[in-house]
C-alpha positions as CSV (number, residue, x, y, z in Angstrom):
1,M,68.1,-26.8,-1.8
2,D,64.7,-28.4,-1.6
3,T,62.4,-28.5,-4.6
4,M,59.1,-26.7,-4.9
5,R,57.3,-30.0,-4.3
6,D,59.5,-30.7,-1.2
7,R,58.7,-27.3,0.2
8,F,55.0,-27.7,-0.6
9,I,54.9,-30.9,1.5
10,S,56.8,-29.5,4.4
11,I,54.9,-26.3,4.6
12,T,51.5,-27.8,4.1
13,S,52.2,-30.4,6.9
14,Q,53.0,-27.5,9.2
15,L,49.9,-25.6,8.1
16,L,47.7,-28.6,8.9
17,D,48.8,-28.2,12.5
18,E,48.0,-24.5,12.5
19,E,44.8,-24.2,10.4
20,P,41.9,-26.4,11.6
21,R,39.9,-26.0,8.5
22,L,42.7,-27.0,6.1
23,A,42.5,-30.4,4.5
24,V,44.7,-32.3,1.9
25,V,43.4,-34.7,-0.6
26,L,45.9,-36.9,-2.5
27,A,45.8,-39.4,-5.3
28,D,48.8,-41.5,-4.3
29,I,51.3,-38.9,-5.6
30,S,53.3,-37.4,-2.7
31,A,51.5,-39.7,-0.2
32,D,54.8,-40.8,1.4
33,G,55.7,-37.2,2.1
34,F,52.4,-36.6,3.9
35,A,52.7,-39.8,6.0
36,R,53.4,-38.0,9.3
37,A,50.7,-35.5,8.7
38,R,48.2,-38.2,7.8
39,R,48.9,-40.0,11.1
40,T,48.5,-36.7,13.0
41,H,45.4,-35.6,11.1
42,P,43.7,-38.8,9.7
43,D,40.4,-36.9,9.1
44,R,42.1,-34.1,7.1
45,V,44.7,-35.9,5.0
46,I,42.9,-38.2,2.7
47,N,44.5,-40.4,0.0
48,V,41.8,-41.6,-2.5
49,G,44.3,-43.7,-4.6
50,I,44.6,-43.3,-8.3
51,R,41.2,-41.8,-8.7
52,E,41.7,-38.3,-10.0
53,Q,38.0,-37.5,-10.6
54,L,37.3,-38.5,-7.0
55,L,40.3,-36.5,-5.8
56,V,38.7,-33.3,-7.1
57,G,35.1,-34.2,-6.1
58,A,36.2,-35.0,-2.6
59,G,38.0,-31.7,-2.3
60,A,35.0,-29.8,-3.5
61,G,32.8,-31.7,-1.1
62,M,35.0,-30.7,1.8
63,A,34.8,-27.1,0.6
64,L,31.0,-27.3,0.7
65,T,31.3,-28.0,4.4
66,G,33.4,-24.9,5.0
67,M,36.8,-26.5,4.9
68,R,39.8,-25.2,2.8
69,P,40.9,-28.2,0.7
70,I,44.2,-28.6,-1.1
71,V,44.0,-31.2,-3.9
72,H,47.3,-32.4,-5.2
73,T,48.8,-34.6,-7.9
74,F,50.8,-34.3,-11.2
75,A,49.4,-31.5,-13.4
76,S,48.2,-33.9,-16.1
77,F,46.2,-35.8,-13.6
78,L,45.0,-32.7,-11.7
79,V,43.7,-30.5,-14.5
80,E,43.4,-32.6,-17.7
81,R,42.0,-36.0,-16.5
82,P,39.4,-34.7,-14.1
83,F,38.6,-31.4,-15.9
84,E,34.8,-32.0,-15.8
85,Q,35.0,-32.2,-12.0
86,V,37.1,-29.1,-11.8
87,K,34.6,-27.3,-14.0
88,L,31.5,-28.5,-12.1
89,D,32.4,-29.5,-8.6
90,F,34.4,-26.3,-7.9
91,G,33.3,-23.9,-10.6
92,H,29.6,-24.6,-11.0
93,Q,29.1,-25.1,-7.3
94,D,31.0,-21.9,-6.7
95,V,33.2,-23.2,-3.9
96,G,36.9,-22.4,-3.2
97,G,39.9,-24.6,-3.0
98,I,43.6,-24.9,-3.9
99,M,44.9,-27.2,-6.6
100,V,48.6,-27.8,-6.3
101,S,50.3,-29.6,-9.2
102,A,53.7,-31.1,-9.7
103,A,55.7,-32.3,-12.8
104,G,54.8,-29.2,-15.0
105,S,55.2,-29.5,-18.7
106,Y,58.0,-32.1,-18.9
107,D,59.6,-32.4,-15.4
108,W,59.7,-36.2,-15.6
109,P,60.2,-37.0,-19.3
110,A,60.7,-40.7,-18.6
111,G,57.0,-40.9,-17.6
112,G,56.0,-40.1,-21.2
113,F,53.3,-37.8,-22.5
114,T,50.8,-39.1,-20.0
115,H,52.8,-37.3,-17.3
116,M,53.2,-34.0,-19.2
117,A,50.7,-31.1,-19.1
118,P,51.8,-28.1,-21.2
119,G,48.2,-27.2,-21.8
120,D,47.0,-27.0,-18.1
121,I,46.8,-23.3,-17.8
122,A,45.2,-22.8,-21.3
123,L,42.6,-25.3,-20.2
124,L,41.9,-23.5,-16.9
125,D,41.5,-20.3,-18.9
126,T,38.2,-21.7,-20.2
127,L,36.9,-21.4,-16.6
128,D,36.0,-18.3,-14.6
129,G,37.3,-17.3,-11.2
130,W,40.7,-19.1,-11.0
131,T,43.8,-17.4,-9.6
132,V,46.9,-19.0,-11.1
133,H,50.4,-18.9,-9.6
134,V,53.5,-20.1,-11.3
135,P,56.4,-19.7,-8.8
136,G,60.0,-19.8,-10.0
137,H,61.6,-20.8,-6.7
138,P,60.7,-22.8,-3.6
139,D,60.6,-19.7,-1.4
140,E,58.1,-18.1,-3.8
141,A,56.0,-21.3,-3.8
142,E,55.8,-21.2,0.0
143,A,54.8,-17.5,0.0
144,L,52.1,-18.0,-2.6
145,L,50.8,-21.2,-0.9
146,R,50.6,-19.5,2.5
147,E,48.6,-16.7,1.0
148,A,46.3,-19.1,-0.8
149,V,45.5,-21.0,2.4
150,G,44.3,-17.9,4.0
151,G,41.7,-17.2,1.4
152,D,38.4,-18.7,0.2
153,D,38.8,-18.4,-3.6
154,R,39.9,-20.9,-6.3
155,V,43.6,-21.1,-6.7
156,Y,45.9,-23.1,-8.9
157,V,49.6,-23.4,-7.9
158,R,51.8,-24.9,-10.6
159,L,55.0,-26.4,-9.2
160,S,58.1,-27.4,-11.3
161,L,61.5,-28.9,-10.9
162,Q,62.8,-26.1,-13.1
163,E,63.6,-23.1,-10.9
164,N,65.5,-19.8,-10.8
165,R,68.7,-19.4,-8.8
166,E,67.2,-16.7,-6.5
167,A,63.8,-16.0,-5.1
168,R,62.0,-12.7,-5.6
169,P,59.3,-11.0,-3.5
170,V,55.9,-12.4,-4.5
171,G,52.3,-12.3,-3.2
172,G,50.0,-9.5,-2.2
173,G,48.5,-9.2,-5.7
174,S,49.0,-10.0,-9.4
175,E,51.4,-7.2,-10.3
176,F,54.4,-8.2,-12.4
177,S,57.7,-6.9,-11.0
178,V,60.2,-4.9,-13.1
179,V,63.5,-6.7,-13.2
180,R,65.2,-4.7,-15.9
181,E,64.2,-1.5,-17.8
182,G,64.8,-0.7,-21.5
183,K,63.3,1.1,-24.4
184,R,63.1,-1.6,-27.2
185,G,60.2,-3.7,-26.1
186,T,59.0,-5.7,-23.2
187,V,59.8,-9.3,-22.3
188,I,57.6,-11.0,-19.7
189,A,59.2,-14.0,-18.0
190,V,56.8,-16.4,-16.2
191,G,58.0,-18.3,-13.1
192,P,61.0,-20.6,-13.7
193,M,61.7,-19.0,-17.1
194,L,63.3,-15.8,-15.5
195,D,66.9,-17.0,-15.4
196,N,66.9,-18.1,-19.0
197,V,65.2,-14.9,-20.1
198,L,67.7,-12.7,-18.3
199,A,70.6,-14.6,-19.9
200,A,68.9,-14.4,-23.3
201,T,68.3,-10.6,-23.0
202,E,71.7,-9.6,-21.6
203,G,72.8,-6.4,-23.3
204,L,69.4,-5.9,-25.0
205,D,67.7,-2.5,-24.5
206,A,64.4,-4.2,-23.3
207,T,62.3,-4.2,-20.2
208,V,62.0,-7.5,-18.4
209,L,59.0,-8.1,-16.2
210,Y,58.7,-11.1,-13.9
211,A,55.3,-12.8,-13.4
212,T,54.5,-15.4,-10.8
213,T,50.7,-14.7,-10.7
214,V,49.5,-14.9,-14.3
215,R,45.8,-15.0,-13.6
216,P,44.5,-12.4,-13.1
217,F,46.8,-11.0,-15.8
218,D,48.6,-7.7,-14.8
219,T,47.1,-5.5,-17.5
220,A,48.2,-2.2,-15.9
221,G,51.8,-3.4,-15.5
222,V,52.0,-4.5,-19.1
223,R,50.5,-1.2,-20.3
224,R,53.0,0.8,-18.2
225,A,56.0,-1.1,-19.5
226,A,54.8,-1.0,-23.2
227,G,53.9,2.7,-22.9
228,A,57.4,3.6,-21.6
229,A,59.1,1.9,-24.6
230,L,59.5,3.2,-28.1
231,S,57.1,0.6,-29.4
232,A,54.5,-1.6,-27.8
233,D,56.2,-4.9,-28.7
234,V,55.7,-7.6,-26.0
235,V,57.3,-11.1,-25.8
236,I,55.8,-13.5,-23.3
237,V,58.0,-16.5,-22.2
238,E,55.9,-19.1,-20.5
239,P,56.9,-22.6,-19.2
240,Y,53.8,-24.1,-20.7
241,L,51.9,-23.9,-24.0
242,A,53.2,-21.2,-26.2
243,G,50.7,-18.3,-26.6
244,T,48.7,-19.1,-23.5
245,S,48.7,-15.5,-22.4
246,S,49.0,-13.8,-25.8
247,A,45.3,-12.9,-25.9
248,A,45.5,-11.4,-22.4
249,A,48.4,-9.2,-23.5
250,G,46.6,-8.2,-26.6
251,E,43.6,-7.2,-24.7
252,A,45.8,-5.1,-22.3
253,L,47.2,-3.2,-25.3
254,M,44.1,-3.1,-27.6
255,D,44.0,0.7,-27.8
256,L,47.7,0.8,-28.7
257,P,49.4,-0.3,-31.9
258,H,51.2,-3.4,-30.7
259,R,52.8,-6.8,-31.5
260,V,52.8,-9.8,-29.2
261,L,55.0,-12.9,-29.5
262,G,54.1,-15.9,-27.3
263,L,57.0,-18.3,-26.6
264,G,56.6,-21.5,-24.7
265,V,56.1,-25.2,-25.2
266,G,55.1,-26.1,-28.8
267,R,52.1,-28.3,-29.7
268,A,54.2,-31.0,-31.3
269,E,54.8,-34.1,-29.1
270,L,58.4,-34.9,-28.6
271,R,58.5,-38.6,-28.6
272,R,62.1,-39.0,-27.6
273,Y,61.6,-38.0,-24.0
274,G,65.2,-37.4,-23.0
275,Q,65.8,-35.0,-20.1
276,M,64.1,-31.8,-19.0
277,E,67.0,-29.7,-20.3
278,E,66.7,-31.3,-23.7
279,H,63.0,-30.4,-23.8
280,L,63.8,-26.8,-23.0
281,A,66.3,-26.7,-25.9
282,A,64.0,-28.5,-28.3
283,H,61.2,-25.9,-27.6
284,G,63.7,-23.0,-27.9
285,L,63.3,-22.1,-24.2
286,D,67.0,-22.3,-23.4
287,P,69.0,-19.0,-23.4
288,Q,70.4,-19.5,-26.9
289,G,67.0,-20.4,-28.4
290,L,65.3,-17.5,-26.6
291,R,68.0,-15.0,-27.7
292,G,67.5,-15.7,-31.3
293,R,63.7,-15.4,-31.3
294,I,63.5,-12.4,-28.9
295,T,66.1,-10.4,-30.9
296,G,64.5,-11.3,-34.2
297,F,61.2,-10.0,-32.9
298,L,62.3,-6.8,-31.1
299,H,65.1,-5.9,-33.5
300,P,63.9,-7.1,-37.0
């Protein structure tokens, strides 16, 4: 099966043939994958080299002319390094565009901490007007990308090598889908964390919600799930910085007695980079680690 990044390259190359206002701006990352598209559309597939601030600025400039730009590189180079350009060139100028990242929180540990971005969505949370998608499967990434290309808003699509075994229906809104129903609390699995969450909650009397669009946050869905349970206890399992969505969940439940546990990537830097699976285990995001923390919270 292809990866989310593979699917992004193939579908975007196809969409360039179909959508005359679509453009792609690269900063060397994935440039080889877009070689054919660049030969076919040299004016709409631009590689600026390792210049991430220019990457974002060029994309926003295209948006000012009425084009629909996709800007793409690793998450750490797309959100963190050129954050001022994201804030001003897209946000302050109030133009739309699509940022598509790769490498996630620790997809390529050998690249070191410079290539890791567990705080990308927390950083985007400081800005207004961004829709954030975190697909858990290449099919979901394709559906969310196609939907984003047809709009005019600001969209961030976070791709990862970690993925679930099966795709689920996505798109059409920010509603979280109900995967399993129970009475002893609610567990929200974001994107590629679903398989691990389902394994960790097997046999537990808890509702499991699946989220691929995390901004805007599905306040109504969380309220429904929490209101149907015996207590408004909510666990959010995210593949990025732990607690990123805890405030959003707390606001959704502010008029109810509630508890929220945010699980995700810890703040401590793991300097023995290892493999992605080892990072999952080290942050307690493997099924065994999740099981202990979820049960300890929902069934103290």
